[in-house]
N, C-alpha and C positions, 0 to 999 in steps of 0.2 A: 850502298850497303849501310852506311851510317844513318841515312834517313829512315831506312826500314827498321833499324834497331831503335831509333827514337820513337817511331810510331808504335812499335811493339811494346816498349816500356810504358808508353802512354796508355796503351790498351790494357796492359797488365795492371797499372795503377787504377784505371777506371773500373776494372773488374773487382779489384780489392775493395775500393770504396763502395761499389754497388753491393758487394756481399756483406759489408758491415751495416748497410742500411736495410737489408732484407729483414722484415719483421718489425721494423720501426714504423709506428703508425703516426702519420701526420694528419689523420682524418678528424681534425677538430671541427666543431660546428659553430657557426656564427648565427645566433638567434636574433631575429628582429623583434624587439619587445612590442607586444600588442599586435603583431602581424600587420594587417592592413590599416588598422587605426593608428598605429604608432604610439608614441608617448604623449598623452594629452589627458586633460581632466575628463573623467568618465561622465556619461550622462547620469542624471539622478537615479534612474531606474536600473543602472548597470554598474554599480559601484564595486563589484567584485570581479570586474573583467580581468585585472592583472593577476589576481590569485587563481582564477580559473585558467588563465593562459599558462601560468607557472606550473600548475598541477598536471597539465597534459604534456609537459616537456621534461626531459631528463638532462640535467646540466652536469658536465664533467669538468674536472680541472683541465685547463687548456682551451676550453671553449670560450666564446666571447659573446657579450650582449651588445646589440646595436640599438641605440636609442635614437629615434628620428622624431623631431619636434620643432615647433615654431614658437617664438616668444616665451620660452620656458627654460628650464634647466633640469639637470639630473644630479642628485647628490647621493653618494654612497655614505651610509650612516651606520651607527651601531644599533643594537636592539632597542634601546631607549629612544633614540632619535626616530626610529621607524614607528614605534607604537604611539609616541607623543607628537609626531610631525615636527620635531625639533630640528631646525635648520642651522643652529648656531655653531655647531662643532662637527662639521662633516669630515669624513675620512678622505673623500674626494669630491670635487665639484667640477661640473662642465656646463657651459651654456652655448656651445658652438653649433647647436641644432642637428648635429650628426655625431653622436658620441659612441665610441666603441670601448668597452671595458672588458679586458681579458680576465677570466676567472682563474686565479692563480693558486688558491688554496681551498681545501675541502671545508665544508660546514655551511652554516647559513650566511647569506649575503643580503643586505638590506639596502633598498633604493627608494628615494622619495623625490617628489618635485621640489624645486627650490622655492615655490610659492606655497606657504603653509596652508592657505585655503584650498589649494588643489589637492594637497596631500590629505587633508581632512575629508575631502569628498571622494577619496579612493584612488588618487594617483600616487600609488606606492606599490612596491614590488618586493616580495620576500621569496627567495629561492634557496634550495638546498643543493650545494655543489658537492658532487661525489668524486671519489678517486676512481679512475677507470680501472676495470679489471684487466689483468694481463690476458692475452689470448690463450685459450685452452689448447693443450697439446692434442694432436690428432689421436683419436681412439683407435687402437689396434686390437683386433680380435685375437685373443690368446687361447689356444686349445686347452681344455681342462687337463690337469696333470693327475696322474694316479694318486690316490689318497695316501699311499704309504711313503711318498716322497715329501720332504720338507723343502719348501721353496724359500729362497733368501728374500729378505725384505727389499722392496724396491728402493733404489737410491734416489734421494730427493732432488727434484729439478734437473734430472739428467737428460730428459727428452728435449728440452730447449737447447741444450748445448749440442746434442747430437744432430739436431736439425740444422743448426748454424754451421757446424763442422761439415755436414753433408753438402750444404750450399757452397761453402768455400771450396771444398774439394772438387765439386763439379766445375766451378768457375776457374779454378787453377788448371784443371785438366783441359778445359776448353781453351784457355789461354796458351798452354804449352802446345796443344795441337795446332792452333793458329800460327804460333811462332815457327813450328817445324814446317808447316806448309809454305809460309812466306819465305823462309830462309832456304827452302829447297832441300832440307836434310832428310 
């Protein structure tokens, strides 16, 4: 009986933890910079490759950039460092040939090669990091009300709370049912 109770308490704890994580999105993206070509000095006729690559992607706080390169480096710099290919005062430097940088704040992020001549030939990247939008609440069709009734203003952000409470209620009810079945009550 004691083992059953330990198991049931563990199950209840698991359900509570699961319910707290419902709706939390860990769906961050890791972008390989330059895709198949990686991080390298562009060909003379293709100096905008990194700006084109950045334009076709959407970067959110929590995502990360994966720089793959050989005999080079990647520097995170400020705006002036980006536009002038200035490598003297980087925010971050890496030369391990496989660098992952997590995007932790919204706004522009600037990256250049540690070799100034590479940067001047187009090996630099400017991205705009955005804040992820919270998930939209499900839309529910509400029948039209007669025009003579005054409807109250909707309460702000109440739908997210009710969805969470509903999930928790379902999980608690399921846990209680399982407890009763196992204990034979």
